[in-house]
C-alpha positions as a printed NumPy array, in Angstrom:
array([[ 35.12 , -15.152,  12.732],
       [ 34.954, -13.434,  16.118],
       [ 31.697, -12.089,  17.545],
       [ 31.407, -10.269,  20.876],
       [ 28.148,  -9.952,  22.814],
       [ 29.579,  -8.028,  25.757],
       [ 27.225,  -5.287,  27.012],
       [ 27.668,  -1.808,  25.536],
       [ 30.178,   0.203,  27.562],
       [ 32.069,  -2.765,  28.968],
       [ 35.712,  -2.676,  27.902],
       [ 36.626,  -6.178,  28.983],
       [ 35.618,  -9.135,  26.83 ],
       [ 33.653, -11.965,  28.397],
       [ 34.359, -15.702,  28.356],
       [ 35.382, -17.008,  24.953],
       [ 33.49 , -19.917,  23.385],
       [ 34.79 , -21.668,  20.284],
       [ 32.487, -23.354,  17.736],
       [ 34.091, -25.713,  15.24 ],
       [ 33.704, -28.784,  13.028],
       [ 30.975, -27.37 ,  10.75 ],
       [ 30.611, -28.554,   7.168],
       [ 28.894, -25.592,   5.479],
       [ 28.682, -21.813,   5.531],
       [ 24.973, -22.207,   6.255],
       [ 25.714, -24.24 ,   9.396],
       [ 28.325, -21.676,  10.423],
       [ 25.81 , -18.841,  10.068],
       [ 23.167, -20.645,  12.113],
       [ 25.71 , -21.615,  14.787],
       [ 26.803, -17.983,  15.191],
       [ 23.167, -16.826,  15.368],
       [ 22.401, -19.468,  17.992],
       [ 25.437, -18.62 ,  20.139],
       [ 24.671, -14.905,  19.994],
       [ 21.13 , -15.593,  21.176],
       [ 22.224, -18.137,  23.82 ],
       [ 24.964, -16.02 ,  25.359],
       [ 22.969, -12.779,  25.18 ],
       [ 20.078, -14.477,  26.935],
       [ 22.317, -15.726,  29.739],
       [ 23.872, -12.266,  30.199],
       [ 20.472, -10.557,  30.264],
       [ 19.207, -13.098,  32.806],
       [ 22.177, -12.477,  35.1  ],
       [ 23.626, -15.922,  34.399],
       [ 26.841, -14.857,  32.683],
       [ 28.728, -17.244,  34.971],
       [ 27.142, -20.144,  33.101],
       [ 29.09 , -19.171,  29.968],
       [ 32.229, -21.297,  30.267],
       [ 35.345, -21.509,  28.134],
       [ 34.7  , -24.48 ,  25.911],
       [ 34.575, -25.881,  22.386],
       [ 31.111, -26.452,  20.949],
       [ 29.825, -27.789,  17.633],
       [ 26.635, -27.419,  15.588],
       [ 23.933, -30.085,  15.874],
       [ 22.034, -29.948,  12.577],
       [ 19.157, -32.125,  13.725],
       [ 18.463, -30.161,  16.909],
       [ 19.369, -26.797,  15.339],
       [ 21.609, -25.789,  18.247],
       [ 25.229, -25.845,  19.394],
       [ 26.33 , -28.545,  21.836],
       [ 29.385, -28.773,  24.073],
       [ 32.278, -30.93 ,  22.859],
       [ 34.875, -30.256,  25.548],
       [ 35.768, -27.637,  28.144],
       [ 39.155, -25.906,  28.457],
       [ 40.552, -24.3  ,  31.564],
       [ 42.655, -21.449,  30.257],
       [ 44.063, -19.588,  27.299],
       [ 47.113, -21.836,  27.26 ],
       [ 44.883, -24.697,  26.181],
       [ 43.824, -22.68 ,  23.146],
       [ 47.349, -21.357,  22.376],
       [ 46.019, -17.838,  21.787],
       [ 48.373, -15.15 ,  20.536],
       [ 47.804, -11.562,  19.382],
       [ 47.562, -11.041,  15.633],
       [ 49.978,  -8.206,  14.863],
       [ 48.512,  -7.473,  11.406],
       [ 44.923,  -7.031,  12.591],
       [ 44.583,  -3.84 ,  14.644],
       [ 41.332,  -3.441,  16.611],
       [ 38.538,  -1.548,  14.882],
       [ 36.055,   0.659,  16.696],
       [ 32.718,   1.586,  15.124],
       [ 30.241,   4.204,  16.232],
       [ 26.723,   3.11 ,  17.157],
       [ 25.392,   5.263,  14.305],
       [ 27.483,   3.274,  11.826],
       [ 26.281,  -0.034,  13.298],
       [ 22.644,   1.121,  13.126],
       [ 23.064,   2.218,   9.524],
       [ 24.544,  -1.164,   8.588],
       [ 21.628,  -2.912,  10.3  ],
       [ 19.105,  -0.831,   8.343],
       [ 20.793,  -1.641,   5.044],
       [ 21.002,  -5.367,   5.749],
       [ 18.614,  -7.602,   3.776],
       [ 16.284,  -9.939,   5.663],
       [ 18.53 , -12.578,   7.243],
       [ 17.774, -16.335,   7.14 ],
       [ 16.862, -16.466,  10.817],
       [ 14.395, -13.605,  10.345],
       [ 12.867, -15.368,   7.33 ],
       [ 12.63 , -18.58 ,   9.36 ],
       [ 10.821, -16.79 ,  12.186],
       [  8.465, -15.092,   9.726],
       [  7.54 , -18.423,   8.135],
       [  7.051, -20.098,  11.512],
       [  4.615, -17.307,  12.419],
       [  2.565, -18.407,   9.368],
       [  2.201, -21.872,  10.894],
       [  4.875, -23.608,   8.81 ],
       [  6.691, -26.512,  10.506],
       [ 10.388, -26.028,  11.271],
       [ 11.403, -28.575,   8.618],
       [  9.64 , -26.709,   5.805],
       [ 11.072, -23.389,   7.022],
       [ 14.584, -24.802,   6.938],
       [ 14.199, -26.2  ,   3.408],
       [ 12.94 , -22.85 ,   2.141],
       [ 15.529, -20.589,   3.788],
       [ 18.425, -22.654,   2.464],
       [ 17.638, -21.429,  -1.063],
       [ 17.209, -17.684,  -1.654],
       [ 15.384, -18.358,  -4.927],
       [ 12.854, -20.535,  -3.097],
       [ 12.311, -17.791,  -0.506],
       [ 11.618, -15.243,  -3.252],
       [  9.332, -17.712,  -5.079],
       [  7.398, -18.59 ,  -1.922],
       [  7.032, -14.937,  -0.918],
       [  5.61 , -14.161,  -4.359],
       [  3.127, -17.032,  -3.95 ],
       [  1.961, -15.45 ,  -0.692],
       [  0.927, -12.249,  -2.5  ],
       [ -1.888, -14.17 ,  -4.209],
       [ -5.334, -13.496,  -2.723],
       [ -6.225, -15.973,   0.079],
       [ -2.953, -17.851,  -0.51 ],
       [ -2.773, -20.803,   1.958],
       [  0.821, -20.617,   3.215],
       [  0.995, -24.117,   4.66 ],
       [ -0.556, -25.749,   1.593],
       [  1.839, -23.901,  -0.723],
       [  4.851, -24.808,   1.423],
       [  3.837, -28.489,   1.438],
       [  3.685, -28.668,  -2.357],
       [  6.745, -26.483,  -2.86 ],
       [  9.022, -28.435,  -0.491],
       [  7.614, -31.785,  -1.626],
       [  6.492, -32.51 ,  -5.169],
       [  7.808, -29.291,  -6.724],
       [ 11.307, -29.634,  -5.261],
       [ 11.421, -33.295,  -6.305],
       [ 10.602, -32.209,  -9.858],
       [ 13.229, -29.445,  -9.753],
       [ 15.87 , -31.941,  -8.65 ],
       [ 14.964, -34.407, -11.383],
       [ 14.809, -31.672, -14.024],
       [ 18.101, -30.213, -12.749],
       [ 16.684, -26.71 , -12.704],
       [ 15.801, -24.068, -10.132],
       [ 12.826, -22.066,  -8.892],
       [ 13.777, -19.062, -11.006],
       [ 13.683, -20.974, -14.312],
       [ 10.838, -23.476, -13.949],
       [  7.727, -22.807, -16.087],
       [  5.358, -22.988, -13.088],
       [  4.729, -19.375, -12.088],
       [  4.252, -18.492,  -8.394],
       [  0.738, -17.158,  -9.01 ],
       [ -0.218, -20.397, -10.757],
       [  1.032, -22.548,  -7.87 ],
       [ -0.79 , -20.277,  -5.43 ],
       [ -4.082, -20.587,  -7.347],
       [ -3.561, -24.347,  -7.575],
       [ -3.252, -24.53 ,  -3.756],
       [ -6.267, -22.241,  -3.224],
       [ -8.404, -24.597,  -5.344],
       [ -7.301, -27.578,  -3.234],
       [ -7.886, -25.642,  -0.005],
       [-11.405, -24.693,  -1.162],
       [-12.205, -28.259,  -2.25 ],
       [-12.589, -27.359,  -5.929],
       [-10.052, -30.064,  -6.769],
       [ -8.872, -32.939,  -4.597],
       [ -5.308, -33.613,  -3.514],
       [ -5.248, -36.639,  -5.833],
       [ -6.299, -34.545,  -8.82 ],
       [ -3.664, -32.028,  -7.754],
       [ -0.952, -34.693,  -7.917],
       [ -2.237, -35.796, -11.332],
       [ -2.16 , -32.335, -12.933],
       [  0.893, -30.869, -11.183],
       [  3.389, -32.382, -13.686],
       [  1.517, -30.635, -16.503],
       [  1.507, -27.346, -14.612],
       [  5.235, -27.692, -13.923],
       [  5.795, -27.983, -17.669],
       [  3.808, -24.808, -18.315],
       [  0.57 , -26.492, -19.405],
       [ -1.518, -23.55 , -18.194],
       [  0.273, -21.202, -20.569],
       [ -0.141, -23.609, -23.448],
       [ -3.73 , -24.71 , -22.868],
       [ -5.547, -21.847, -21.174],
       [ -3.644, -18.602, -21.37 ],
       [ -4.343, -16.046, -18.69 ],
       [ -3.184, -14.257, -15.596],
       [ -4.263, -14.881, -12.006],
       [ -3.736, -11.232, -11.114],
       [ -6.783,  -9.844,  -9.375],
       [ -8.559, -13.217,  -9.305],
       [-11.231, -13.647,  -6.655],
       [-13.957, -16.178,  -5.894],
       [-16.156, -14.899,  -8.725],
       [-13.503, -14.889, -11.452],
       [-11.711, -17.836, -12.951],
       [ -7.932, -18.03 , -12.969],
       [ -6.002, -20.109, -15.511],
       [ -5.714, -23.172, -13.259],
       [ -9.47 , -23.317, -12.678],
       [-10.131, -22.922, -16.402],
       [ -7.525, -25.62 , -17.035],
       [ -9.149, -28.193, -14.722],
       [-12.639, -27.304, -15.955],
       [-11.529, -27.843, -19.547],
       [-10.303, -31.297, -18.532],
       [-13.427, -32.03 , -16.489],
       [-11.441, -32.507, -13.293],
       [-13.271, -30.249, -10.847],
       [-14.177, -32.085,  -7.657],
       [-17.707, -33.44 ,  -7.321],
       [-19.136, -32.188,  -4.033],
       [-22.853, -32.469,  -4.759],
       [-24.244, -35.178,  -2.393],
       [-26.877, -36.24 ,  -4.945],
       [-24.263, -36.74 ,  -7.666],
       [-22.034, -38.73 ,  -5.329],
       [-25.007, -40.817,  -4.18 ],
       [-25.697, -41.775,  -7.802],
       [-22.067, -42.838,  -8.222],
       [-22.16 , -44.928,  -5.022],
       [-25.454, -46.555,  -6.066],
       [-23.95 , -47.465,  -9.444],
       [-20.892, -49.039,  -7.772],
       [-23.024, -51.086,  -5.37 ],
       [-25.291, -52.235,  -8.205],
       [-22.262, -53.404, -10.19 ],
       [-20.786, -55.326,  -7.237],
       [-23.666, -57.149,  -5.558],
       [-21.552, -60.166,  -4.62 ],
       [-18.952, -58.05 ,  -2.83 ],
       [-21.767, -56.069,  -1.152],
       [-23.242, -59.262,   0.293],
       [-19.8  , -60.364,   1.489],
       [-19.217, -56.995,   3.176],
       [-22.576, -57.107,   4.935],
       [-21.775, -60.66 ,   5.934],
       [-18.796, -59.424,   7.966],
       [-15.981, -59.102,   5.419],
       [-15.033, -55.539,   6.482],
       [-11.823, -55.513,   4.449],
       [-13.923, -55.001,   1.317],
       [-14.43 , -51.383,   2.369],
       [-11.179, -50.487,   0.579],
       [-12.46 , -52.191,  -2.577],
       [-15.599, -50.034,  -2.578],
       [-13.676, -46.844,  -1.829],
       [-11.439, -47.537,  -4.824],
       [-14.424, -48.402,  -7.011],
       [-16.193, -45.139,  -6.16 ],
       [-13.003, -43.217,  -6.865],
       [-12.646, -44.955, -10.236],
       [-16.32 , -44.471, -11.132],
       [-16.036, -40.738, -10.44 ],
       [-12.824, -40.415, -12.414],
       [-11.029, -39.428,  -9.217],
       [-13.252, -36.345,  -8.872],
       [-15.547, -37.278,  -5.983],
       [-15.017, -35.4  ,  -2.73 ],
       [-13.216, -38.049,  -0.605],
       [-14.773, -37.168,   2.755],
       [-18.306, -36.826,   1.393],
       [-18.12 , -39.93 ,  -0.795],
       [-16.766, -41.981,   2.132],
       [-19.64 , -40.794,   4.347],
       [-22.298, -41.682,   1.752],
       [-20.596, -44.964,   0.872],
       [-20.505, -46.146,   4.511],
       [-24.147, -45.23 ,   4.976],
       [-25.117, -47.214,   1.866],
       [-22.891, -50.171,   2.74 ],
       [-24.551, -50.423,   6.127],
       [-27.995, -50.319,   4.542],
       [-28.984, -46.985,   6.03 ]])
């Protein structure tokens, strides 16, 4: 593939740069995009002389091309004219029309996701699969959808499940609106991340459809979507009432007087024991930050 970035109106081509040794079409696409941006930037900055005739390759980790070796002249490349490929000239109107009809390109999607606060790694995972991009974009249409939270679950636990189940985003039972509501509930503290991990396998298997049928369309803070009804039916909503958590902590301390004395005697490592005991006593539903605050206050006799 040959791409020219010479300024409009200039007949003579600029310095040729070759990019090779790539192992996927995706890498090839990103390498071309990077070189177009790199060389265009140098030309616009008046640094065209820094574009040298060389062979570069794509560095996947750094997401850029790097120089492999420099060549002094065309003889080193063994260039020759291709007699069966006559030059083609296109009008600017035709080029503009093609640009308008082009779908959103991976680099544009990547930039759009980065503007939402997604880390580069998550953006890259998403843009490598068109079905994931479409799924994620549909998740974002949900009211108050937390982009970063959704991306974390989608590129982590959900993709791990997809790989194990040998299926794709377009065929899994977990609907985009359900995943979005699931992430909103975690973001709002209605359910904890631990509860989320516990119920996600059921949601991935379509448990919401089977247990509590309903649509999330038009859901707001005053209406209950299927995921909220699902967790309420299972009694898994997060406990965030300080008085309720205080009762749980008091019960744990009363049941473990010996360990309490040891902790107050200087055995600080028992803190983890009490944290786990409170979590178990609450059925995993106690707000972690609030329960930790109350627990430490009680442990220290305040």
